[in-house]
N, C-alpha and C positions, 0 to 999 in steps of 0.2 A: 601232493605237496607235503602232507604229513609223513608219508612213507619216505620221501626224500630227506626230510628234516631228521627223521629217526636214524637213517643211515649216516648222516653227517655227525650226529651226536655219538653214535657207536664208534665212528672213525676217531673222533677226538678222544674218547675214553680209552680206546685201544692204544693210542699214542701215549697216553698217560699210564700205560701198563695195567689197565684194568682188564679183567677177563669177563666175558659175557656168561651169565648164568642161564641155563636152559629152563629152569623153573623159578618162579617168583619166590618160593619159600627159601631157597638157598642163597638168594641175593642179599647183600647188606646195603646196597644203594639201589633205589628204585627211581628210575627216570620216567615220568609220565608226560607224554607228548600230547598236548590238549588240542581240541578243536571246539571253539566257543560258538560255532555257527548254530548248533542245536542244543537246547536245554537238556535233552536226554543224554547227550554225550557228557555234559558237565556233571550231571547227576551221577554218572558212572565214575567220574573222576573223584568226586567227593566221597563216594562209597569206598573206593580204593584207599583214599587217604585215611578215612575213619578206621579201616581195617588194619592198616600197616603203620600208621604214624608213630606208634609207640615201640615198634620193632625194627624199623629201618630208617635210614636217612633218605628223605624224599626230595627230589628236584623236579620242578615243573618246567616245561618248555612249550613252545608252539604258539597257538592262536588263543590268546586269553584277554577277556575284557578287564578293564581297570577295576570294576566292581568285584570280579572274581579274584583278581590278584590281591585285592584288599582283604578278602575273606581268607585267602591262603596265607597271607602275611600274618594275620592274627593267629593263625594256627602254627606259626613258626616254619612254614614251608618256603624254601628258596626258589626263585625263578631264574631260569637261564635266558639272558638277553642276547639274541644273535647280533653279531657285528658284521663288518665287511668281509672279514676272513671266513666267517661261517657261511655267508651267502655264496661265496665263490669256491667253497671247498668241494672238490669233485665227489660225486656220489655214484656208486654202482650197485644197483639192487641185486644183480647177478653179473657174472663175468661177461655174458653176452648181451646184457641189457643195462642201460643207464638212463638216469633222469638228469637233465641239465636245466636248472632254474635260470631263466633269462630276465625275469623281472619279478617284483614282489609288490604287494599292496594293491590298493584299488581307489580310484577317484570317482566311482559311479554313485555311491551312496544309495543303493537300492534300499527301500524303506524297511525291509525285513532282515537285512544283512549286517553283521557286525564286523566284517573284514576290514573296512576302512578304519575302524576304531581299534581293532586288535592287531592287524598287520601294518597299519599306517597307510600313507598315500603311496601312489605308484612311484617305483624307482626301478630303472632299467640298468642291467649290467653293460659293460663295454663290449661291443661286438667282437673286438679283437680277442678279448679274454674268453668269450664264448667259443669262438672258432678254434682257439688254441686248445681248449679243453676237449672239444669234439675231435680234433685231429689226433690227440693223444688216445682217446677212447677207441677210435677206428684202428689206430696202429696196434692197439692191444687186443684186437679181435671183437670189439663190440659190434653187434648186429642190429640193434634197435636203440635209437636215441629219442627220448621224449622230452620236448621242450616244455618247461613248466612256468606257470604264472597265473595269478588270479584273473588276469585279462591279457593273455599273450598278444592278442592282435592290436593292443595299444602300445606295444613295445616301440621304443625309439631311442637310438643313440646317435645324436647328430643327424646326419643325412640318411642313416640306416634305420628304416622302419621294419616292421615285421615281414612284409613281402620280400624286401631286399635281403633280410637276414636268411629267410628260407632259401632264396636263390643262391646265396653264398654257400650255405651248408650243402645244398643239393649238388653244387659244382665240385665238392671235395671228392677225390678218388676213393674207391672202395665199394664193397657190396654191403650196404646197410640200409635200414629203413629210418624214416623220420616221422615221428608223431608229435602232436602238441595238444595241450589243454591248459586252460579252457578259454573260450571265445565269448565276446559280447556281441550281440547282433548289431548294435549301433556302430561298431568298429569293423564289421565284415565288409570291407570295401571291394569294389570290382577288381582292383589290382591284386588284392589278397586272394580272391577266388581264382583269378587267372594263374597266380603263382602256385597255388595248391594243385590245380588241375594239370598244369604243364610240367611240373617238377616230377621226374621219374622216381625219385627216392622218397617223396612225400606220399604217405599211404592214403588210399582212397577212402578216408574215413573222416567225417566232420562232425564234431560235437558242438551243437549250437543251442544253448538253453533258451527256451521260450518263456517258461515259468507259468504262463497262463494264456488261455485263449480269448479272454474277455478284454476288450480295450479299456473298460472302466477299471478292472482289476489291475491291468498293466500300468495304468496311470497312478493308481494308489501305490503300486510297487515302485514307482519312479524308474521304470525301465526304459523310457525315452524312445519307444517305438510302438507301433500298433500291430495287431495280428496280421493286417494286410501287408505291412512292411516286412514282417517276418516271412510270410509266404512268398513274397517277391524274391527274397534272398534265397529261399529254398529252390525256387525256379531257376535262378541264376546259377546256383551251384550245380544243379542237374544239367543245365544247358552246357556249362563249361566242361563237365566230366564227359558228356556225350560227344563234345566236339574234339577234345584232346585225347581222350582215352575211351573211344567208342566200344571197344571189345572187352573192357575191364570192369568188373562189378564195383560199385561204390556203396557206402553205407552212411546213414544219417542217424544221429542220436540226439537226445535233448534232455532237459530237466523240466519238471513240472511240479509246482507246489499246489496241493489241494487244501481247501479250507482256510484260505487267506481271509482276514477279517472282512466281513460283509459279502463274501462270495455266496451268491444265491445258487440254487440248483440250476437255474437257466444259464448263469455265467459258467458254472462248472461244465455244463453240457457243451459250451463253446470250446472248452479245452478238449473234451472227448471228440468233438467233430474234427478239430485240427489233427488230432492223433490219427483218426481214421483216414483223413484226406491225404496226409503226408505219407503215412505208412512207415513209421520209424523202425529201425532195426533194434534200437534199445532206447528205453526211457528210464531215467532215474527219478522216481516219484517220491516226494517228501511231503509229510503231513506238517502243515504250518505249526510252528511253536514260537511264542513271543520271546524276544530277547531284550533285556534291559539295555537302554541307551539308543535303540533304533527308533526311527520315526513310527514304525508299526506298533511299538510298545504302547503308544498312547491310544491306539485303536482298540476297540472292543473285540476280543477274541470270541466271536459269537457263533462259530461253527463247532458243534460238539465233537468230542473225540470219536464217538461212534460214527458220526456222519463223515468225518475225515477218513476214517478207516474204510467205510463203505465206498467212498469215492475212489480211494486208492485201489481197492479191489476191482472196481469197474474198469479203471484204466489198465490194470494188470491184465484183465481179460482181453482188452483191445490189443494190447502189446503182444500178447501171445499169438493172436491171429495174424497180425502184420509181420511179426518176426518169422513165423512159420512160412508164410507166403514168400517172404524175401529169401529165406534160407533154401527153399525148394529150387530156386533159380540156379543154385550152385551145383546141383546134381549133374554129373557128367563132366564138369569142368575140372581141369588140373590146376591146383592152387599151390603157391609157394608158401610153406609153413615154417615158422620159426619154432623149433621144438623146445618145449619148456621142461617137460618131466616125463618119467616112465613109471608105470604102475601096472602090475598084474598082466604083463605081456603086451600092454598098449603104450604107445607114445601119445603125448598130449601137447598141443601147441596152438598158436593163433595164426590166422592168415592176415593179409594186409588190411582187411576190413574189420578186424578185431573179433572174428568168429572163432569160437572154440572148436578145435578139430581133434578127433581121436582116430588113430590108425595103427595098424600093425606093420612091422618090418623085421626082416631077418638081419638087417644091418645093426651094428652096435655103435655105442657112443654118439648117438645123434643129438643128445641134449646140447643146446646152444648152437646148433647148426640149422641150415635151411634144408628142407626136404620138399620134393614135389609129390603131391598127393592128389589122386583122382577121387573126387567126392562121389560117394555111392548112396549115402542116406542123409536125411536132414530132419531135425526136430526144431522146435521153437528156439532152443537155447544152444544147440551145437550141431556140428557136422561130423560125419564119419566117412572114412575112405580107405584107400589102399595106396601104398607108396608106388610111385612110378620110377622105372629105371633103376 
């Protein structure tokens, strides 16, 4: 979402005839796109402001708490408030790849999260507007479209919910992939799982954050589901993919927070057990940090920083094993790769399940194109192969 917002800001500035500076030292306007979700990120923002506030005009944008905005205002820093125009402004990270925000904000109020306070409540774009934008992207050669939202699966525009929106986009003519992020387990309906598995253009990759394996911690997080509920969803997703795409690999990823207030070693072990049992392809592990204004701010942050780091490293070790085991499955398979870059005689890209793939080819100008690659080697974090045909 932040990358998408930054592209929109760049588009607006270019229309105003500003030129992008390649290095911060030569710029006279510095736009900082914030994310208030973690304190560490805001600490970096304050560091940038302290370094450059007397030398450049600074504008803040993005996801910012009211308390942070107040501190910035006291320092004379201006804040960019997005409006309807900004929300619907087309964004292309690359010519062949685009992000399309379909909703913003969140109504879930997880106890650790500032998004409802910084981004506001949920608001969905008109489906006709989304489809019009995507049709234009496809016409101009876009190969991968990622639908964005803090909680995409709660999208609704009249009678069009997220499963119906996916079906409408999937029915559009053209050779392109559909991705989306991010989803909340409480809104992962049977209808949505079916739409993902049946749609040929929707990639076989589902990111479904669990955040913790302990029911007690999930309750304190206000996540509105149990570990058992989550595992039932994983089983449903697997069953649907095996039914509708039996010969196609699929991938699962998640988010986990370690060191939430009151999390015991036994409760942490429950997160580790779920990781081992599910066998995720990727996990985004965050060490809990308290944020002013959230419900968790009032809880005692009683897990030490060293213990949080220790727990994160343990989960990293589990992930490395499960990711390697999953990646070995691809050896011998021919995969469709969207080529992203070229360096030192190798092409780099991703397949439909978000695996990083490296390969060599005598063909030129493959960047932004699809290529068929037979996978020959696998590590925990990437695949390697040779181009077919």
